[in-house]
Backbone as CSV, one residue per row, in Angstrom:
resi,resn,N_x,N_y,N_z,CA_x,CA_y,CA_z,C_x,C_y,C_z
1,MET,0.818,-1.188,0.000,0.000,0.000,0.000,0.864,1.255,0.000
2,VAL,1.920,1.235,0.791,2.812,2.391,0.857,3.559,2.559,-0.460
3,VAL,3.961,1.437,-1.057,4.691,1.494,-2.325,3.811,2.108,-3.409
4,ILE,2.535,1.751,-3.438,1.614,2.320,-4.416,1.479,3.825,-4.202
5,GLY,1.425,4.247,-2.959,1.352,5.675,-2.661,2.606,6.420,-3.086
6,ILE,3.759,5.818,-2.867,5.024,6.457,-3.261,5.121,6.551,-4.779
7,ILE,4.741,5.485,-5.473,4.767,5.514,-6.936,3.791,6.560,-7.463
8,GLY,2.628,6.656,-6.862,1.666,7.685,-7.260,2.184,9.087,-7.015
9,LEU,2.834,9.291,-5.883,3.405,10.596,-5.562,4.516,10.968,-6.546
10,LEU,5.367,10.023,-6.902,6.409,10.277,-7.889,5.824,10.590,-9.264
11,ALA,4.748,9.907,-9.632,4.106,10.171,-10.923,3.499,11.576,-10.949
12,VAL,2.864,11.969,-9.861,2.283,13.320,-9.786,3.382,14.379,-9.830
13,ALA,4.479,14.158,-9.105,5.589,15.122,-9.105,6.212,15.233,-10.493
14,THR,6.378,14.107,-11.181,6.932,14.132,-12.537,5.982,14.855,-13.492
15,GLY,4.698,14.615,-13.351,3.711,15.312,-14.174,3.715,16.817,-13.934
16,MET,3.867,17.210,-12.683,3.932,18.643,-12.371,5.186,19.276,-12.968
17,LEU,6.326,18.586,-12.872,7.555,19.091,-13.481,7.399,19.211,-14.998
18,TYR,6.798,18.206,-15.607,6.592,18.216,-17.052,5.722,19.398,-17.468
19,SER,4.619,19.606,-16.778,3.743,20.723,-17.141,4.411,22.073,-16.859
20,PHE,5.222,22.147,-15.815,5.948,23.386,-15.533,6.906,23.710,-16.673
21,PHE,7.650,22.710,-17.142,8.613,22.947,-18.206,7.950,23.132,-19.566
22,ARG,6.751,22.591,-19.760,6.029,22.832,-21.014,5.651,24.298,-21.152
23,ARG,5.324,24.948,-20.033,4.914,26.351,-20.063,6.077,27.314,-19.927
24,ARG,7.250,26.817,-19.656,8.421,27.661,-19.404,8.935,28.269,-20.700
25,GLU,9.331,29.536,-20.644,9.904,30.208,-21.809,11.322,29.705,-22.062
26,GLU,11.848,30.038,-23.236,13.200,29.615,-23.601,14.265,30.278,-22.735
27,ARG,13.983,31.451,-22.268,14.963,32.188,-21.485,15.192,31.486,-20.147
28,ARG,16.430,31.159,-19.867,16.835,30.500,-18.620,16.189,29.129,-18.413
29,PHE,15.868,28.441,-19.490,15.195,27.148,-19.394,16.076,26.119,-18.691
30,TRP,17.303,25.953,-19.170,18.180,24.935,-18.598,18.710,25.349,-17.236
31,GLN,18.873,26.638,-17.008,19.294,27.090,-15.684,18.230,26.745,-14.648
32,THR,16.982,26.940,-15.017,15.891,26.596,-14.105,15.840,25.094,-13.859
33,ALA,16.024,24.311,-14.910,16.000,22.850,-14.759,17.110,22.377,-13.818
34,LEU,18.314,22.900,-14.003,19.413,22.498,-13.127,19.217,22.987,-11.698
35,LEU,18.693,24.184,-11.541,18.444,24.707,-10.197,17.421,23.847,-9.455
36,ILE,16.356,23.475,-10.135,15.336,22.614,-9.514,15.926,21.245,-9.200
37,GLY,16.678,20.665,-10.133,17.266,19.348,-9.911,18.262,19.325,-8.771
38,ILE,19.114,20.339,-8.713,20.094,20.399,-7.624,19.402,20.644,-6.293
39,SER,18.367,21.472,-6.288,17.625,21.723,-5.034,16.969,20.448,-4.523
40,ILE,16.340,19.696,-5.420,15.728,18.425,-5.018,16.805,17.467,-4.512
41,GLY,17.939,17.431,-5.182,19.029,16.552,-4.764,19.592,16.907,-3.406
42,VAL,19.730,18.205,-3.133,20.245,18.629,-1.821,19.274,18.228,-0.717
43,VAL,17.985,18.411,-0.952,16.994,18.012,0.059,17.038,16.501,0.274
44,ARG,17.098,15.731,-0.817,17.197,14.273,-0.686,18.458,13.862,0.062
45,ALA,19.586,14.522,-0.245,20.850,14.171,0.400,20.813,14.484,1.894
46,LEU,20.263,15.637,2.251,20.173,15.989,3.673,19.295,15.012,4.439
47,LEU,18.117,14.719,3.886,17.199,13.805,4.580,17.771,12.386,4.651
48,ALA,18.382,11.929,3.558,18.947,10.576,3.555,20.126,10.463,4.517
49,SER,20.985,11.468,4.550,22.126,11.425,5.474,21.666,11.467,6.924
50,LEU,20.686,12.310,7.202,20.133,12.371,8.559,19.518,11.037,8.957
51,GLY,18.759,10.446,8.052,18.145,9.146,8.342,19.166,8.042,8.503
52,TRP,20.168,8.026,7.643,21.205,6.982,7.723,21.956,7.091,9.044
53,TYR,22.302,8.318,9.411,23.014,8.529,10.671,22.139,8.099,11.858
54,THR,20.856,8.435,11.803,19.937,8.077,12.887,19.823,6.566,13.026
55,VAL,19.717,5.866,11.924,19.596,4.400,11.973,20.855,3.770,12.560
56,GLU,22.020,4.294,12.196,23.266,3.677,12.653,23.650,4.041,14.082
57,HIS,23.163,5.161,14.591,23.626,5.627,15.898,22.557,5.653,16.984
58,THR,21.368,5.193,16.699,20.329,5.138,17.733,19.746,3.732,17.771
59,GLY,18.869,3.528,18.685,18.209,2.243,18.801,16.757,2.423,19.165
60,GLY,16.029,1.361,19.076,14.639,1.380,19.488,13.735,2.137,18.546
61,PRO,12.748,2.833,19.106,11.749,3.480,18.249,12.284,4.658,17.441
62,ARG,13.449,5.177,17.785,14.008,6.288,17.005,14.499,5.837,15.633
63,GLN,14.704,4.548,15.474,15.186,4.061,14.182,14.106,4.065,13.115
64,VAL,12.853,4.026,13.492,11.772,3.970,12.498,11.743,5.225,11.634
65,PRO,11.685,6.443,12.199,11.718,7.613,11.309,13.059,7.758,10.591
66,GLY,14.135,7.320,11.227,15.435,7.355,10.569,15.464,6.446,9.350
67,PHE,14.853,5.284,9.475,14.808,4.348,8.350,13.968,4.906,7.211
68,VAL,12.870,5.558,7.543,12.023,6.175,6.514,12.804,7.256,5.773
69,LEU,13.563,8.072,6.497,14.370,9.101,5.846,15.492,8.487,5.015
70,ALA,16.108,7.437,5.524,17.203,6.797,4.798,16.717,6.151,3.507
71,MET,15.458,5.793,3.440,14.926,5.180,2.230,14.878,6.156,1.058
72,SER,15.000,7.453,1.295,15.011,8.397,0.183,16.297,8.291,-0.634
73,ALA,17.270,7.531,-0.153,18.518,7.323,-0.881,18.585,5.953,-1.535
74,LEU,17.489,5.223,-1.527,17.561,3.808,-1.898,18.125,3.492,-3.275
75,PRO,17.634,3.992,-4.358,18.210,3.482,-5.606,19.697,3.815,-5.733
76,GLU,20.089,5.003,-5.303,21.472,5.413,-5.467,22.386,4.821,-4.398
77,ALA,21.924,4.704,-3.191,22.769,4.185,-2.105,23.141,2.731,-2.333
78,ALA,22.333,2.007,-3.084,22.654,0.611,-3.380,23.865,0.506,-4.305
79,LEU,24.204,1.582,-4.996,25.349,1.562,-5.909,26.675,1.764,-5.193
80,LEU,26.631,2.279,-3.975,27.879,2.552,-3.262,28.524,1.242,-2.810
81,PRO,29.845,1.147,-2.897,30.530,-0.134,-2.664,30.826,-0.447,-1.203
82,HIS,30.047,0.045,-0.271,30.355,-0.160,1.139,29.522,-1.300,1.712
83,SER,30.165,-2.400,2.012,29.510,-3.465,2.765,30.280,-3.594,4.071
84,ARG,29.643,-3.234,5.145,30.337,-3.157,6.426,29.370,-3.488,7.556
85,VAL,29.929,-3.676,8.729,29.106,-3.940,9.903,29.244,-2.832,10.933
86,SER,30.091,-1.858,10.674,30.265,-0.748,11.613,29.589,0.505,11.038
87,ALA,29.680,1.585,11.783,29.072,2.844,11.338,29.757,3.347,10.074
88,ALA,29.003,4.058,9.270,29.521,4.580,8.001,30.547,5.681,8.258
89,PRO,31.629,5.677,7.506,32.610,6.763,7.643,32.053,8.042,6.998
90,PRO,32.616,9.188,7.357,32.112,10.444,6.784,32.181,10.499,5.259
91,VAL,33.147,9.830,4.667,33.258,9.858,3.206,32.043,9.187,2.554
92,PHE,31.418,8.245,3.241,30.212,7.604,2.717,29.102,8.620,2.542
93,TYR,28.920,9.503,3.519,27.873,10.516,3.431,28.143,11.497,2.295
94,VAL,29.408,11.829,2.079,29.772,12.739,0.985,29.488,12.077,-0.363
95,GLN,29.898,10.812,-0.508,29.651,10.096,-1.758,28.164,9.924,-2.022
96,MET,27.415,9.567,-0.990,25.978,9.385,-1.147,25.318,10.698,-1.525
97,SER,25.723,11.797,-0.882,25.142,13.093,-1.199,25.447,13.509,-2.628
98,ALA,26.686,13.313,-3.070,27.044,13.669,-4.451,26.247,12.839,-5.452
99,LEU,26.062,11.570,-5.161,25.303,10.702,-6.043,23.831,11.118,-6.091
100,LEU,23.248,11.450,-4.950,21.848,11.876,-4.914,21.634,13.205,-5.628
101,ILE,22.538,14.157,-5.421,22.409,15.465,-6.072,22.564,15.312,-7.581
102,GLY,23.564,14.558,-8.005,23.786,14.367,-9.439,22.643,13.641,-10.125
103,SER,22.158,12.573,-9.524,21.084,11.811,-10.157,19.781,12.600,-10.192
104,SER,19.504,13.376,-9.160,18.282,14.193,-9.165,18.354,15.264,-10.246
105,ALA,19.523,15.879,-10.407,19.688,16.896,-11.453,19.522,16.279,-12.840
106,VAL,20.045,15.075,-13.043,19.912,14.416,-14.340,18.458,14.062,-14.633
107,VAL,17.736,13.563,-13.648,16.337,13.187,-13.858,15.497,14.420,-14.200
108,VAL,15.699,15.511,-13.485,14.938,16.731,-13.776,15.321,17.275,-15.151
109,ALA,16.592,17.202,-15.518,17.011,17.656,-16.845,16.392,16.792,-17.939
110,LEU,16.257,15.494,-17.707,15.604,14.617,-18.686,14.126,14.955,-18.836
111,VAL,13.449,15.226,-17.723,12.039,15.632,-17.793,11.914,16.948,-18.557
112,ALA,12.828,17.871,-18.310,12.809,19.155,-19.029,13.059,18.944,-20.510
113,ALA,13.980,18.053,-20.871,14.266,17.799,-22.271,13.053,17.173,-22.987
114,VAL,12.373,16.254,-22.324,11.181,15.648,-22.909,10.083,16.699,-23.063
115,ALA,9.930,17.558,-22.075,8.919,18.620,-22.172,9.250,19.592,-23.291
116,ARG,10.509,19.872,-23.463,10.926,20.804,-24.520,10.702,20.186,-25.902
117,MET,10.975,18.902,-26.044,10.726,18.225,-27.328,9.237,18.147,-27.635
118,GLY,8.430,17.944,-26.591,6.978,17.856,-26.794,6.359,19.191,-27.139
119,ARG,7.048,20.270,-26.869,6.518,21.604,-27.131,6.680,21.993,-28.600
120,LYS,7.648,21.432,-29.279,7.921,21.828,-30.670,6.996,21.188,-31.650
């Protein structure tokens, strides 16, 4: 049930981005796309890092909201080569954040490119 809600929320967000870029003028089109993508990536990176840290350094009921926040890094965090049993080193958070920011910017740029092609 939660997965269906998340997929629906992602579809609505993608549709909103598409309609926003369809109405956007040519002036500063790509700058706006990159700004939105980087902003989304920074928010994802902050929430995922906070959640990951919470899961690794707390116990009990505090891990539940931490796990929910850490799930915002799921597709990209699975690509990182860290398999360990101890707490994540600080470089892990930097790598995860860079990956989340970059992938979010690319996805928003792809949505903008599709919207721009559909406008012509």
